[in-house]
N, C-alpha and C positions, 0 to 999 in steps of 0.2 A: 425290294429284293436286292441283296449285295451282289456285286459283280467282281470278279478277279481277273478282268482283262488286262489291267494295268500291272498286274504281278506275273512275271514271266520267268524269274530266276530266284534261286534261294538266297536268303540273307547271308546264310553261312551253313557250313557242314561240320559237324563234330563227329569224330571217329574215336572209338575206345574198345580195348580189348573186353572190358566188363560187358558190353553190349553184345559181345559174341556168346555169352553164357559160359557154363562150366565144362560143355561138352567139347572145347577145343575150338580151332579156327572155323570159320564159316567157309562153306565150299561155294565156289563161284556159280556151279552149275545149279546148285539148288536155289540159291538167291535170284538167279536170272530166271528160272523157272517160276518162282513165286511171283517175281515182279511182272512177268509176262502175263499172268492171269489178272492183272488189273484191268479195268475197262479201258477201251481204245475208242479215240474220237479226236478229232481236230475242230469239230463245232461244239460251241458252248451248250451244255445241258443244265437242267435244274438239279441241284443236290439237295436232298432233304434226308430225313432220319429214317429211311427205309431204302431197300435194294430196289433196282440195281445201282442206283447213284446215291447211297447212303453212307454216312460216316457214323462211327469209325469202321474202316474196312480193314480186315484182317485176312492174309492169304499165306498159306504155308506150302513148303515144299521140303521134304526131309526135316533137317533141324534148322532150316532159315524160315523166318517169319518177316513178311512185308506189311507195314500198316500205314494207313493214312488216317490222320486223327485232326479234328478240329480242337483247339484248344478251349475247352469248356469254361475256363475261368474268364474268358474274354467277353462274357455276355451277361446281362442282368439275369436275376433268377426267373426262370420261365423258359418256354420252348425256344430252341434256336431257329433263327430264321433261315428260310432257303437262301441259296446263293447260286450263282452261275460260274461254271468254270468249264474248261476244256479238260476232258479226261487225259488227254495226252500230256497235260501239264505234270500231273502226279506220276505217270509213268516215266517222264523225262527226270523228274527229281529223284525217283527210285534207282534209275540207272546211274546217275550221278553220284549217290551214296555209295552204290556199289563199285563205281569206278575208283572213288578216293578212299574207300574204306576196306571193301572185301578184297578187291583185286590185288593191292600191294601187300596187305598184312593179314588178311583173313579175319579183320575186325568188324564188329557192327557199328552202327552210326546213325545219325538223323539229319535231316535238312529241315531248316526252318523256312516258312513260306508267309510273307506278310508281315514278319517281325519289325520291318522297318516302319511300317505304319504304326504300330505300337509306340515305337521310340519317337516317332515325330510327335505323337499325341501326348506323350509323357513329358516331352520338353516344351510342349505349349505353355506359355506363361500363365494361362488361365486354368492349367491342370493342377490340382491339389495333390499333395502327397497322401492324403486320405482317401481321394478317388482311386489313385494308383494301387494302394495296398489294400483296400476294402472292396474290390470287385465292382467298383462303380464305373466301368470301363463301358464306352458306348457299344451297344448291341450291333450297331452296323460295322465295327472294327473286327475284321475277321483276321485270323492267323491259323496257321496250320504246321504240322509235322509229317514228314515222311520218313519213317523208321524202317531199318533194315536191321533186325535182331536175331539172335539165336532162339530158338523155341524154348530153351530151357530158362531163358531170362524171365519169361512170365510176365505176370501183372507188375512186377517190380519196377519194369522199364516202360510201361504201357504209355505213359504221358510225359516224356522227357521235355517237352515244351513247358512243362509245369514244374518238373522236379530236378532237372539238370541244373547245377549251379552256374553253367556258362549264361544261361538266360538272365539271372540276376545280374552277373558281372557286366554283360553286354548292355543292359538298362542303365546300371551304375555309370559305365563309361559314356554312354550318351548325354545322361545328366551332367556328368562331371564336364564334358565338353561344352555343354550349353552353359554351364556356369562361368567358365572361363572367359565366355564373350560378354560378361556382364560387368558393370562398373564395380569397382571395389568399394565395399561398404553398402552396397544397395541391397534391398530387401529381396529382390530376384535373386541376385547372386548367393545370399544365404539360403534361399528356398532350394536352389539347385544343390548346393553344397550339402544340405541336410538330406535331401533325397537321395543324393549319390551315396552318401555315407550309410544310410539305412538299407539300400539295395545292396551295397556290398557286404554289409554286416549279414544280411539274409543270405547272400550267396555262401558266406563263410559257415553258416548255420546247415546249409544244405549239403547232401552227399549224393553223388552219381549212384543211381538205383535206390535212393532213399525215398522218404515219404515226406518230407518238408517241402512245401512249394514257396516259389519265390513271392506269391501273395499271401501265404499263410502268416498270420499275426503272431508273431512270438518275440517278445521283448527280449533285446540283446543284453548280455551280461555287461556289468559296467566294466570299464577299462581296468580297474583295480583286479579284477578277476580273470582276466585274460592270460592265457597260459602259453600258447604256441604262436610263434611268428614264422611266416613264410616270406622270405625277402628275395625279390629278383635283382640280378645284376649283370649288366651286359658285358663287364669286364671278365666274366667267367665263361665267355664264348657262347657258342649256338649249338647246344645238344640237340640232335634231330629226334623228332617225336618217335619215328619208327624204331630207332636205336634205344630210346629210353623204354618204350613198350617192351621190346625185347629183353632188356636189362631186367625189368620189373618181373617178366614172366619167368625168366630162366636163371637168374643169378642169385635169387633169394632161397634161403633155405626153409625147411619145414617150419611152421608157425610157432611150435613150442620149443623148438631148439634154440640155443643161446650162443652168443659169441662174447668174448671178453676183450674189451678195449680199455684204453687209458693213454697217459701221456707218452708211453713209449710203445703203444700197441694199437695202431690205427688199423681199419679195415678198408680195403678198396675193392670196389666193383667196376666192371668196364664192359660195354658193349659198343665198339666203334667210336662214334662221336660222343657218346653218353657215358660219363665217368662219375662215380660217386665215392666220396671219402666220408667214413664214419669215425669221428674222432671224440675224445672225452679228455677232460681236465684231470679226473681221478679214475682209479681202476674200478670198472663195474661190469656187469653183465647186461646184455640187451637181447630180448627175444626177437626172432625174425618177424613176429607178428607186430611188435612196436616199430620195427624197421620199415615194414611194408606200409604201414598206416601213415607214417610221416613222409616216406618217399613218394607214395601216390599222390599225396596232397601237393607235394612240392612240384612234381611233374605236371599235374594239372594246372597249378597256378602259374608256373614260369615257362613251361615248354608247350603246352596244350591249350593256352588261352586263345579263344576264337577270334579276338580282335587285336591283341598285341603280339609283337614279334617274339619268337622263342628266345630264351636267355637262360643262362645258368642261375643257380639261387642256392640259399641256405635255409635250413630249418633248424630252429632252436627254441628253448623255452624262454620266455621273456615277454615284455610289453612293447607296444608301439603305438604311436599317436594315430588317432583315426584320420588325420589329415593325410597320412601316407597311404592313400588308397590305389587300388588298381595295379600298381607296381609291385605290390606284395599283399599278403592277406593275413590279417590277425584273426586267429581262431579262438573261440572261447571254449571253455571247459565242458565236458560231458561226464556224467557219472557212469561209474561201473565199467564201461565198455572202453576198449582201447581203439582210439580212432585218431585221424589227423588232428583231432582238437586237443589231445592230451598225451600224444605218444611219447614224449621224450622228457627226461629229467633235466634239471637246470644245468647239468654238467655236460651234456651231449650236443653235439652238432653234426648236422648231415649236410655236406656240400655237394652240390651237382654242377659239374664243369665239363667243358670239352677239353680233351687231351690235345694240346697243341703240338706235341712231339709224338713219335712212335711210342705205343704202349709198352711200357717197361715189362720184363719178364718177372720181376720179383719186387716185393715190397720194398727191399733195401734200395733197389734202383729207382722206384717210384719216389721215394722220399728224397732223392738227390736231383730230381728233375727241376729244370726251370719253371715248368707249369706249376709244380706243386709250391715252389718258393712263392710263386705270385699269388696263388690260391691263399696261402697262409697269411700273407702280408697285406692282402686286399688289393694287389696289383692287377695289372691287365695281362691276361695270358697272351695276347697278341704279340707282346715283346719277345715270345719264345719261339715264334714260328721258324722253323727252318727250312722247310720244303713246302711247295704248293700243295694244297689239299682242300678239304671242306673249308667253307668260310668261317672265319673267326669273328666273334662279335666285338662291338664296340669300343 
């Protein structure tokens, strides 16, 4: 029987407006009421696949839903083994998700529990890439998520520990770090580098609220077919996640509406520390649907990465070496649907940056700022700071 006595805190917590659903911000009172219905107890009990201590557990209040779920793909085919845990552990994790996600912004989110055990196993030199990606993970290795979602999200987000790209990126980061400790030219270093690259590519193929899992086998497209690059750069400052979420929620137009941009017609969006410039080398029209797809992926990659510090970044059509992993994401093509994988034409750039000076009142004023001059030439916006304010990156 497995025991969780050594796991007392989450590996990390991910917050996102998408997990609140389409009905709007989550209400603190409803989420607290749903979380309050989780079993209580400071003594370990046996959890099995039936009530009262069974998983998955789904509790609702109003439009808020609290879930505790065991990651199914972490065991061999067959019945899950029972395990020991204190019920209060899951209550505490739900409360922490509410504290970090619901209270400040009304977002949904999830906490992972036991993920570090998976990372330790994955970076063991005896673990093969096939074992990691073909579900040959020890049945005794347990991991869980505690989810706080909007009820309207439904089954799309039921298993974020399997379908949220942050899980793949976290595993890629752990493998990359393990590889850096190995001798140059060694077989073990090559093993870790290949595994990290595969997991990062898997994350690039996944979408929040999507159906692709980090273990689901899907051959990545060749580098020659890749279309979108998401590149993070600390010289562009430190946009704050709450401000970027607000910008994505309130500053974008209806999906089918278009804007015209060109060499002399840039589009700027702003929400406190989070600023966006949409530029193009030729005159063309973009739909807000295209902008939202690219901008959402850029924010996820550079601002809301669960393990790396927030930074500004750029989204554009192009190619990038697979060696440049984790600091940016190379996204492959998808057919028919406009997503972060294929949103922009080769002539368009979206730049996400922190405004180092007071936000200008007009486009003409924006184009004259020191911040924009540094952004255009790839300089450091830190040189533009005039007054104390939010921290400016790197």
